[in-house]
C-alpha positions as CSV (number, residue, x, y, z in Angstrom):
1,M,-10.0,7.9,9.7
2,G,-12.9,6.9,11.8
3,G,-14.5,8.9,14.6
4,A,-17.7,10.6,15.7
5,G,-20.4,10.7,13.0
6,R,-20.8,13.7,10.8
7,E,-24.0,15.3,9.6
8,H,-25.1,13.8,6.3
9,D,-23.9,15.6,3.2
10,T,-21.0,17.1,5.2
11,P,-17.6,15.9,4.0
12,P,-14.6,15.5,6.2
13,P,-12.9,18.9,6.8
14,S,-10.3,19.8,4.3
15,P,-7.2,21.8,5.4
16,F,-7.0,23.4,2.0
17,R,-10.4,24.9,1.5
18,G,-11.7,28.3,2.7
19,D,-15.2,29.1,3.9
20,D,-17.8,28.9,1.2
21,G,-19.2,32.2,2.1
22,E,-15.9,34.1,2.4
23,R,-16.3,37.8,1.5
24,S,-13.9,39.9,-0.5
25,P,-11.4,41.7,1.7
26,S,-11.6,45.5,2.0
27,P,-8.7,47.6,0.6
28,D,-7.0,48.0,4.0
29,E,-7.3,44.4,5.1
30,L,-4.6,41.8,5.2
31,L,-5.1,38.5,3.4
32,V,-4.1,35.8,5.9
33,D,-3.8,32.0,5.2
34,D,-5.0,29.2,7.4
35,D,-1.7,29.3,9.5
36,G,-2.1,33.0,10.2
37,L,0.7,34.1,7.7
38,V,0.2,37.3,5.8
39,L,0.2,36.5,2.1
40,E,-0.2,40.0,0.7
41,E,-1.7,43.4,1.5
42,V,-4.7,44.3,-0.6
43,A,-4.4,47.8,-2.0
44,T,-6.6,49.8,-4.3
45,L,-4.9,51.5,-7.3
46,D,-6.3,54.5,-9.1
47,D,-7.3,52.6,-12.3
48,G,-8.7,49.6,-10.4
49,S,-6.1,47.2,-11.7
50,P,-2.4,46.4,-11.1
51,P,0.2,47.5,-13.6
52,D,1.2,45.0,-16.3
53,D,4.7,44.5,-14.9
54,E,3.2,43.5,-11.5
55,D,0.9,41.0,-13.2
56,D,3.9,39.5,-14.9
57,E,5.9,39.2,-11.7
58,E,3.0,37.6,-9.9
59,D,2.5,35.1,-12.7
60,A,6.1,34.2,-12.6
61,A,6.1,33.7,-8.9
62,M,3.1,31.5,-9.0
63,A,4.6,29.4,-11.7
64,E,7.7,28.9,-9.6
65,E,5.7,27.8,-6.6
66,L,3.7,25.1,-8.5
67,P,5.1,21.6,-8.1
68,E,6.2,19.7,-11.1
69,D,3.5,17.3,-12.3
70,V,5.2,13.9,-12.6
71,S,1.9,11.9,-12.7
72,R,1.2,9.7,-15.8
73,L,-2.5,10.3,-15.8
74,T,-4.9,12.8,-14.2
75,L,-8.3,11.4,-13.7
76,A,-10.9,14.2,-13.4
77,G,-14.6,14.0,-12.8
78,H,-15.5,14.5,-9.2
79,T,-16.8,17.9,-8.0
80,G,-15.5,18.6,-4.6
81,S,-12.8,16.4,-2.9
82,A,-11.9,12.8,-3.9
83,F,-11.9,11.1,-0.5
84,C,-10.8,7.6,-1.3
85,C,-9.3,5.4,-4.0
86,A,-8.3,1.9,-4.9
87,L,-6.4,-0.1,-7.6
88,S,-7.8,-3.4,-8.8
89,P,-6.0,-6.7,-8.2
90,A,-3.7,-8.3,-10.7
91,G,-1.7,-5.2,-11.7
92,G,-4.1,-2.4,-11.2
93,A,-5.9,-2.3,-14.6
94,L,-8.7,-0.3,-13.1
95,A,-8.8,2.6,-10.7
96,A,-11.8,3.5,-8.5
97,S,-12.6,6.6,-6.4
98,G,-15.3,8.0,-4.2
99,G,-16.0,11.7,-3.6
100,E,-17.8,14.5,-2.1
101,D,-20.2,14.6,-5.0
102,D,-22.0,11.4,-3.8
103,C,-20.7,9.1,-6.4
104,A,-17.9,6.7,-7.2
105,R,-16.1,6.4,-10.5
106,V,-14.0,3.7,-12.3
107,W,-11.3,4.4,-14.9
108,R,-8.9,2.3,-17.0
109,T,-5.4,3.0,-15.9
110,D,-3.8,2.4,-19.3
111,T,-5.8,5.1,-21.2
112,G,-7.7,7.0,-18.4
113,A,-11.0,6.2,-20.0
114,L,-14.0,6.5,-17.6
115,Q,-15.7,3.1,-17.3
116,L,-18.4,3.6,-14.6
117,T,-20.1,6.4,-12.7
118,T,-22.4,5.2,-9.9
119,D,-25.7,6.7,-8.9
120,G,-28.0,6.2,-5.9
121,H,-25.7,7.4,-3.2
122,R,-27.1,10.1,-1.0
123,D,-24.0,11.3,0.8
124,S,-20.3,11.5,0.2
125,V,-18.7,8.2,-1.0
126,A,-15.9,7.6,1.5
127,H,-15.2,3.9,0.8
128,V,-14.4,2.0,-2.4
129,A,-13.0,-1.5,-2.5
130,F,-12.3,-4.2,-5.1
131,S,-13.1,-7.8,-4.4
132,A,-10.2,-10.2,-4.2
133,D,-10.8,-11.5,-7.7
134,G,-11.3,-8.0,-9.1
135,R,-14.7,-8.7,-10.6
136,L,-16.7,-6.6,-8.2
137,L,-16.5,-3.1,-6.7
138,A,-18.1,-2.1,-3.4
139,T,-18.9,1.6,-2.7
140,G,-20.1,3.0,0.5
141,D,-21.4,6.4,1.5
142,M,-21.2,8.1,4.8
143,A,-25.0,7.7,5.4
144,G,-24.7,3.9,5.3
145,L,-25.7,2.9,1.7
146,V,-23.5,0.1,0.3
147,Q,-23.6,-0.8,-3.4
148,V,-21.8,-3.4,-5.4
149,Y,-21.1,-3.2,-9.1
150,Q,-19.9,-5.8,-11.6
151,L,-16.8,-4.7,-13.4
152,P,-15.6,-3.1,-15.5
153,A,-18.7,-1.0,-16.3
154,G,-21.6,-2.4,-14.3
155,P,-24.4,-3.2,-13.7
156,K,-25.2,-2.9,-10.0
157,V,-25.6,-6.4,-8.6
158,W,-26.5,-5.7,-4.9
159,D,-27.1,-3.0,-2.4
160,F,-27.9,-2.6,1.3
161,D,-28.9,0.3,3.4
162,I,-27.4,-0.2,6.9
163,G,-29.4,2.6,8.5
164,S,-26.4,4.0,10.4
165,D,-23.3,6.0,9.3
166,L,-20.7,3.8,7.6
167,T,-17.2,4.0,9.1
168,W,-15.3,1.1,7.5
169,L,-15.8,-1.1,4.5
170,G,-13.6,-4.0,3.1
171,W,-13.8,-7.3,1.2
172,H,-12.7,-10.7,2.6
173,S,-9.3,-11.7,1.2
174,A,-10.5,-14.9,-0.5
175,T,-14.3,-14.9,-0.9
176,A,-17.1,-12.7,-2.1
177,A,-17.9,-11.6,1.4
178,L,-18.2,-7.9,2.2
179,L,-17.4,-6.6,5.7
180,A,-18.4,-3.2,7.2
181,G,-18.4,-1.3,10.5
182,T,-20.8,1.5,11.6
183,Q,-21.3,4.5,13.8
184,D,-23.6,2.5,16.1
185,G,-20.8,0.0,16.8
186,A,-22.1,-3.0,14.9
187,G,-20.2,-5.0,12.4
188,W,-21.7,-6.5,9.2
189,M,-20.9,-9.4,6.9
190,W,-22.7,-10.1,3.6
191,R,-22.3,-12.8,1.0
192,V,-22.5,-10.9,-2.3
193,P,-24.7,-11.0,-4.4
194,R,-26.9,-13.5,-2.4
195,G,-27.1,-11.1,0.5
196,D,-26.8,-13.6,3.3
197,T,-26.2,-11.4,6.4
198,R,-24.3,-11.9,9.7
199,T,-23.6,-9.2,12.3
200,L,-20.8,-8.7,14.9
201,A,-22.1,-7.4,18.2
202,G,-21.0,-3.9,19.3
203,H,-20.8,-2.5,22.8
204,G,-22.2,1.0,22.4
205,S,-19.2,2.7,20.9
206,A,-18.7,3.6,17.3
207,W,-16.6,1.3,15.1
208,T,-13.7,3.4,13.7
209,A,-11.2,1.0,12.2
210,A,-10.6,-2.6,11.2
211,A,-8.0,-5.1,9.8
212,L,-8.6,-8.5,8.4
213,L,-6.0,-11.0,9.6
214,P,-4.2,-13.0,6.8
215,D,-5.9,-16.3,7.7
216,G,-9.2,-14.7,6.7
217,A,-10.8,-16.1,9.8
218,R,-10.3,-13.3,12.2
219,L,-11.1,-9.5,12.2
220,L,-9.6,-6.8,14.4
221,A,-12.0,-3.9,15.1
222,G,-11.2,-0.6,16.8
223,Y,-13.7,1.7,18.5
224,E,-14.3,5.3,19.4
225,D,-13.8,4.6,23.1
226,G,-10.2,3.5,22.5
227,S,-10.9,-0.2,22.8
228,A,-10.6,-3.0,20.3
229,R,-11.9,-6.5,19.7
230,L,-10.7,-9.6,17.8
231,F,-13.6,-11.5,16.2
232,Q,-13.9,-15.0,14.9
233,L,-15.8,-14.4,11.6
234,R,-17.4,-17.8,11.2
235,S,-19.1,-17.8,14.5
236,G,-19.1,-14.0,15.3
237,E,-17.5,-14.8,18.6
238,T,-15.3,-12.3,20.4
239,L,-11.9,-13.9,20.9
240,H,-10.2,-11.1,22.7
241,Q,-11.3,-7.7,24.1
242,F,-8.7,-5.0,24.5
243,G,-10.4,-2.6,26.9
244,G,-9.7,-1.0,30.2
245,A,-5.9,-0.8,30.8
246,L,-5.3,-2.4,27.4
247,A,-7.2,0.4,25.6
248,H,-6.2,3.8,24.2
249,S,-7.2,7.0,25.9
250,A,-8.9,8.3,22.7
251,A,-10.5,6.8,19.6
252,V,-8.8,4.2,17.6
253,S,-7.9,5.7,14.2
254,C,-6.4,2.7,12.4
255,A,-5.7,-1.0,12.8
256,A,-3.2,-3.4,11.3
257,A,-2.3,-7.1,11.2
258,Q,1.1,-8.5,10.6
259,P,1.4,-10.6,7.4
260,A,2.1,-13.8,9.4
261,G,-0.9,-13.0,11.7
262,V,1.1,-13.2,14.8
263,L,0.7,-9.6,15.9
264,V,-2.1,-7.1,15.6
265,A,-1.9,-3.4,16.3
266,T,-4.2,-0.4,16.9
267,A,-3.2,3.3,16.8
268,S,-5.1,6.2,18.1
269,L,-5.8,9.9,18.2
270,D,-3.8,9.8,21.4
271,G,-0.6,9.4,19.4
272,W,0.2,5.8,20.6
273,L,0.3,2.5,18.9
274,R,-0.4,-0.7,20.9
275,L,0.9,-4.1,19.9
276,Y,-1.1,-7.2,20.9
277,S,-0.6,-11.0,20.5
278,A,-3.3,-12.3,18.1
279,A,-3.1,-15.7,19.8
280,S,-3.2,-14.7,23.5
281,G,-4.6,-11.2,23.4
282,K,-1.7,-10.0,25.6
283,L,-0.6,-6.4,25.3
284,L,3.1,-6.6,24.1
285,G,4.0,-2.9,23.9
286,A,2.9,0.7,23.5
287,L,4.8,2.9,21.1
288,D,4.8,6.7,21.2
289,C,4.4,7.7,17.6
290,A,4.9,11.5,18.1
291,P,7.1,11.9,21.3
292,D,7.9,15.5,20.8
293,T,4.5,16.6,19.5
294,P,2.2,18.3,22.0
295,A,-1.5,17.4,22.2
296,A,-3.9,19.8,20.5
297,A,-5.0,22.7,22.6
298,A,-8.6,22.9,23.6
299,G,-10.7,24.0,20.6
300,D,-7.8,23.3,18.1
301,A,-8.6,19.7,17.3
302,E,-10.6,18.7,14.2
303,E,-14.3,17.8,14.4
304,D,-13.5,14.2,15.0
305,G,-10.9,15.0,17.8
306,A,-7.8,14.6,15.6
307,G,-4.9,16.7,16.5
308,P,-1.2,16.8,15.6
309,R,-0.4,13.7,17.7
310,S,-3.1,11.7,15.9
311,V,-1.9,8.6,14.2
312,E,-3.4,8.6,10.7
313,A,-1.9,5.4,9.4
314,A,-0.1,2.3,10.6
315,A,1.1,-0.7,8.5
316,F,3.3,-3.7,8.9
317,G,5.9,-4.3,6.3
318,V,4.9,-6.7,3.5
319,S,8.3,-8.1,2.4
320,D,9.8,-7.5,5.8
321,P,7.1,-8.1,8.5
322,G,9.6,-7.1,11.2
323,L,9.1,-3.5,10.2
324,L,6.1,-1.4,11.2
325,A,5.4,2.2,9.9
326,T,3.3,4.9,11.5
327,A,2.3,8.4,10.3
328,T,0.8,11.3,12.2
329,V,-1.3,14.3,11.3
330,G,1.6,16.4,12.7
331,G,4.1,15.1,10.1
332,V,6.0,12.4,12.0
333,L,6.8,9.2,10.1
334,T,8.4,6.4,12.0
335,V,9.7,3.0,10.9
336,W,9.8,0.7,13.9
337,D,11.7,-2.5,14.6
338,V,8.9,-4.8,15.8
339,T,11.2,-7.1,17.7
340,T,12.9,-4.4,19.8
341,Q,9.9,-2.0,19.7
342,R,12.3,0.9,19.0
343,P,12.3,3.3,16.1
344,R,14.7,2.3,13.4
345,H,14.1,5.7,11.7
346,R,12.0,8.7,12.4
347,L,11.4,11.6,10.1
348,T,9.9,14.8,11.5
349,G,8.9,18.2,10.1
350,L,7.0,16.7,7.2
351,A,3.7,18.0,5.9
352,G,0.7,16.4,7.6
353,L,0.5,12.8,6.6
354,S,-2.7,11.2,5.4
355,G,-1.8,7.6,4.5
356,L,0.9,4.8,4.2
357,R,1.4,2.0,1.8
358,W,4.2,-0.6,1.5
359,A,5.5,-1.9,-1.8
360,P,4.6,-5.6,-2.1
361,A,8.1,-6.9,-2.8
362,A,10.6,-4.4,-1.4
363,A,11.2,-2.5,1.8
364,R,9.8,0.6,0.1
365,L,7.3,2.8,1.8
366,F,5.0,5.4,0.3
367,A,3.5,8.3,2.4
368,G,0.8,10.7,1.3
369,C,1.1,14.3,2.4
370,L,-1.3,17.1,2.9
371,D,1.0,19.4,0.8
372,G,0.2,17.3,-2.3
373,A,3.3,15.1,-2.4
374,V,3.7,11.4,-2.1
375,L,7.1,10.4,-0.5
376,Q,8.8,7.3,-1.8
377,L,11.3,6.0,0.9
378,D,13.7,3.2,1.4
379,A,12.4,2.0,4.8
380,R,15.7,0.3,5.8
381,S,17.8,3.4,5.4
382,S,15.0,6.2,5.5
383,R,16.5,7.5,2.3
384,L,14.0,9.6,0.3
385,E,14.1,8.0,-3.1
386,C,11.8,10.5,-4.7
387,R,8.9,12.9,-4.3
388,L,5.9,12.2,-6.5
389,T,4.2,15.6,-7.1
390,S,1.4,16.8,-9.2
391,A,-0.7,19.6,-7.7
392,P,-0.6,21.9,-4.6
393,C,-3.5,20.3,-2.8
394,G,-3.8,17.6,-0.2
395,V,-3.4,13.9,-0.8
396,L,-6.3,12.3,1.1
397,Q,-5.7,8.6,0.3
398,I,-3.2,6.5,-1.6
399,D,-3.1,3.0,-3.0
400,V,-0.3,0.9,-4.6
401,S,-0.9,-1.8,-7.2
402,D,-0.2,-5.4,-6.1
403,D,2.7,-5.5,-8.6
404,G,4.2,-2.4,-7.1
405,R,4.4,-0.5,-10.4
406,Q,1.6,2.1,-10.0
407,L,0.5,4.4,-7.2
408,L,-2.9,6.2,-7.1
409,A,-3.6,9.3,-5.1
410,A,-7.0,10.7,-4.3
411,M,-6.7,14.5,-3.9
412,D,-8.5,17.4,-2.3
413,D,-9.2,19.1,-5.7
414,G,-11.4,16.2,-6.8
415,K,-8.9,14.6,-9.1
416,L,-6.9,11.4,-9.0
417,R,-3.3,11.2,-10.0
418,L,-1.7,8.0,-11.2
419,F,2.1,7.6,-11.0
420,D,4.4,5.1,-12.4
421,V,6.7,3.7,-9.6
422,T,10.2,3.3,-10.8
423,E,13.3,1.8,-9.2
424,P,15.6,4.6,-7.9
425,E,18.9,5.1,-9.5
426,P,21.9,3.6,-7.7
427,T,23.7,6.0,-5.4
């Protein structure tokens, strides 16, 4: 999610990591988790170690708490968190990731063999993206260095130092044109590897999210001040400005475009999603994505302003563009009927949600959770088809292959998990 810039070499905050300099508790202290729950009382025994039977009981309890690992492959290599991931076009033969260790990696998804490890990045790699033909991989770090590699194993064919924190990166859907947004509010377009450059004018607010429309001719950009703009890419002209009464009251956190290109949407840290006509620029509706969730109390929000109402992901259905899904940090997942602008289903009480992906050819929805699970749902009935589990650490981003058969999760422990997506058994 976009937002205010962070200091270089400082990754996004993780809800599952303690302070690096945490001291050992004294014998009379209580060990308390991040939610303030007492986990155990630390006591000192005469011989300095617990009895063997207590060790056995604790090991058994820990084993019971660990989730079943149903992933097909675990791709290890990053030190620190793995922030982002992507599967290559045409079936997902390659998996890419970027992490806290200032590098990106590429693996084969059939064997798990490591194909490429990048160098040259000077900050956490928060963006990886495959070109539409699958021949190139773009990697971007938080400090603004963008690199492009030939696949499957290199070499590097192009790079560009923007000189401002990078907040969004993506390829054009049909050509070797790379698009980016930055903390200073500017948008960038490059023809790779030639390097021809064009910019999209900002207005003094950080670029925080974007979505390319299906026609490949227009781009929706969202900003930290809650506004958005629809650009004509060929000319760089602003077609529509969504500011003032049309804007959010907080930073735009995600953007989406309907597959037919008729509607576009922005969602925000304020908990609302706004629907616009791509043709007229008219505001068509405002949807409350977390109606029963209070805003974060002063001092409780994350560094970028995110609180429990924050919308972390929004996506129109692929096979059914009349559906729209939203997911919040506070664990509310809603499937909306776009025509009526009413919730078709709403699931609450979930672990914090970090991402959404639709299956390409079915009304099936995947949601990444900060408790380490990925939920597979039937979006028409809201039935939970299965939970894809692997490790008790946060899922930070997910991607689904374009044939719908594989799901990749980037996780807070620095590893990627690859899951086979199967059809649920009939009920």
